[in-house]
C-alpha positions as semicolon CSV with decimal commas, in nm:
position;residue;x (nm);y (nm);z (nm)
1;M;5,573;0,623;-0,895
2;R;5,466;0,261;-0,931
3;S;5,307;0,045;-0,663
4;L;5,519;-0,264;-0,595
5;L;5,436;-0,565;-0,379
6;I;5,740;-0,761;-0,264
7;T;5,696;-1,101;-0,097
8;G;5,951;-1,206;0,162
9;A;6,031;-0,839;0,220
10;A;6,067;-0,839;0,598
11;S;6,434;-0,940;0,576
12;G;6,723;-1,025;0,348
13;I;6,711;-0,957;-0,025
14;G;6,341;-0,866;-0,005
15;A;6,398;-0,594;0,254
16;G;6,697;-0,466;0,059
17;M;6,489;-0,443;-0,258
18;A;6,210;-0,267;-0,069
19;H;6,450;0,001;0,057
20;E;6,615;0,053;-0,282
21;L;6,288;0,065;-0,477
22;A;6,139;0,311;-0,228
23;R;6,454;0,525;-0,261
24;A;6,394;0,520;-0,638
25;G;6,053;0,679;-0,576
26;H;5,816;0,382;-0,582
27;H;5,545;0,295;-0,332
28;V;5,646;-0,037;-0,176
29;I;5,411;-0,288;-0,016
30;V;5,624;-0,491;0,225
31;S;5,477;-0,839;0,265
32;D;5,584;-1,140;0,467
33;L;5,440;-1,383;0,720
34;Q;5,464;-1,159;1,029
35;L;5,295;-0,820;1,007
36;R;5,516;-0,680;1,286
37;D;5,830;-0,752;1,080
38;C;5,674;-0,597;0,769
39;Q;5,574;-0,288;0,964
40;A;5,932;-0,244;1,089
41;V;6,067;-0,238;0,732
42;A;5,786;-0,007;0,613
43;E;5,851;0,230;0,906
44;Q;6,224;0,244;0,818
45;I;6,134;0,327;0,457
46;R;5,894;0,604;0,564
47;A;6,152;0,740;0,812
48;N;6,390;0,777;0,517
49;G;6,129;0,970;0,316
50;G;5,991;0,678;0,116
51;S;5,638;0,552;0,065
52;A;5,550;0,209;0,207
53;D;5,272;-0,004;0,349
54;A;5,294;-0,338;0,527
55;V;5,076;-0,643;0,489
56;A;5,087;-0,992;0,639
57;L;5,090;-1,246;0,357
58;D;5,128;-1,623;0,357
59;V;5,200;-1,714;-0,006
60;T;5,093;-2,074;0,063
61;S;4,734;-1,973;0,144
62;D;4,464;-1,861;-0,099
63;A;4,273;-1,706;0,193
64;S;4,577;-1,507;0,306
65;V;4,640;-1,380;-0,048
66;A;4,274;-1,276;-0,084
67;A;4,275;-1,099;0,254
68;A;4,604;-0,921;0,179
69;F;4,485;-0,798;-0,160
70;A;4,152;-0,683;-0,015
71;S;4,341;-0,469;0,236
72;L;4,559;-0,287;-0,019
73;S;4,497;0,083;-0,075
74;R;4,619;0,074;-0,436
75;P;4,658;-0,181;-0,715
76;V;4,976;-0,385;-0,754
77;E;5,156;-0,266;-1,067
78;V;5,475;-0,463;-1,005
79;L;5,489;-0,797;-0,825
80;V;5,824;-0,919;-0,695
81;N;5,808;-1,285;-0,591
82;D;6,095;-1,313;-0,344
83;A;5,956;-1,530;-0,061
84;G;6,187;-1,820;0,004
85;L;6,362;-2,041;0,253
86;Q;6,630;-2,306;0,255
87;H;6,664;-2,653;0,404
88;V;6,974;-2,864;0,348
89;A;6,956;-3,242;0,382
90;P;7,009;-3,549;0,168
91;L;6,685;-3,638;-0,008
92;E;6,640;-3,958;0,189
93;E;6,656;-3,755;0,513
94;F;6,441;-3,468;0,381
95;T;6,088;-3,504;0,517
96;M;5,831;-3,477;0,241
97;T;5,634;-3,231;0,453
98;R;5,933;-2,996;0,459
99;W;6,007;-3,062;0,090
100;D;5,648;-2,978;-0,004
101;Y;5,654;-2,660;0,206
102;L;5,961;-2,527;0,022
103;I;5,792;-2,595;-0,313
104;Q;5,470;-2,432;-0,189
105;V;5,651;-2,115;-0,082
106;M;5,894;-2,067;-0,371
107;L;5,706;-2,210;-0,670
108;V;5,336;-2,250;-0,598
109;G;5,335;-1,925;-0,399
110;A;5,480;-1,736;-0,696
111;A;5,212;-1,887;-0,920
112;R;4,940;-1,801;-0,666
113;L;5,046;-1,435;-0,642
114;T;5,094;-1,404;-1,018
115;R;4,747;-1,544;-1,072
116;A;4,610;-1,285;-0,831
117;V;4,771;-0,984;-1,003
118;L;4,743;-1,074;-1,372
119;P;4,377;-0,979;-1,430
120;G;4,427;-0,626;-1,290
121;M;4,752;-0,580;-1,478
122;R;4,586;-0,678;-1,803
123;E;4,289;-0,452;-1,734
124;R;4,520;-0,155;-1,664
125;R;4,741;-0,254;-1,959
126;F;5,049;-0,236;-1,742
127;G;5,224;-0,482;-1,517
128;R;5,556;-0,633;-1,427
129;I;5,618;-0,965;-1,255
130;V;5,969;-1,030;-1,131
131;N;6,048;-1,377;-0,997
132;I;6,365;-1,388;-0,788
133;G;6,575;-1,691;-0,864
134;S;6,924;-1,780;-0,753
135;I;7,226;-1,956;-0,890
136;H;7,023;-2,268;-0,807
137;S;6,781;-2,168;-1,084
138;L;7,061;-2,265;-1,319
139;V;7,273;-2,530;-1,144
140;A;7,222;-2,790;-0,873
141;S;7,392;-2,822;-0,536
142;P;7,419;-3,124;-0,309
143;N;7,145;-3,172;-0,048
144;K;6,927;-2,884;-0,172
145;S;6,675;-3,086;-0,373
146;A;6,360;-2,887;-0,290
147;Y;6,527;-2,548;-0,326
148;V;6,684;-2,639;-0,660
149;A;6,360;-2,795;-0,787
150;A;6,160;-2,485;-0,688
151;K;6,406;-2,242;-0,845
152;H;6,428;-2,446;-1,167
153;G;6,047;-2,456;-1,171
154;L;6,034;-2,081;-1,125
155;I;6,222;-2,036;-1,452
156;G;5,965;-2,255;-1,628
157;L;5,677;-2,063;-1,470
158;T;5,829;-1,731;-1,572
159;R;5,885;-1,842;-1,930
160;T;5,532;-1,979;-1,956
161;I;5,372;-1,659;-1,827
162;A;5,586;-1,452;-2,064
163;L;5,449;-1,650;-2,362
164;R;5,082;-1,597;-2,277
165;P;4,898;-1,335;-2,483
166;R;4,891;-1,020;-2,278
167;A;4,865;-0,644;-2,290
168;P;5,161;-0,498;-2,482
169;T;5,305;-0,336;-2,171
170;S;5,294;-0,628;-1,927
171;R;5,606;-0,838;-1,875
172;S;5,724;-1,134;-1,675
173;T;6,090;-1,186;-1,598
174;R;6,320;-1,351;-1,350
175;S;6,628;-1,227;-1,176
176;V;6,915;-1,442;-1,056
177;P;7,106;-1,242;-0,792
178;A;7,480;-1,303;-0,777
179;T;7,578;-1,540;-0,501
């Protein structure tokens, strides 16, 4: 059994992954902005015989990441960066505050969490980092400039981390779910 932390796991793809990975026998740490929502997913997993904890985590905040990691009962062996959101608007109508927030969540947040787990993974000589992309990691769509930029950036981040000297058993990869 591995210990997996999944960001954005209170709903959608993140919650689905949490349920499936718990069913496969792993301990899942359900993380998202609202603790109550994380607890609901973790309770469902435990009710189905799985192992899960819940933690509030804002991937845009160093303080939130530090507090979340300090509260964990076990080390993160697998990090799944899934936190994300969408906003559709022509670039000239897209507020830069909103644009920056999407980049902070989906790209900088993934870097922030990866940075937090890498030292422990290297020390334990095991670790996996999975960055969840989308079709927009590969192709553009109209009026989704921040989302597409973040997902393209996530590929670059993943490739860069994979090139860094590391323990022989640590890996970084990205997944592009079918849409």
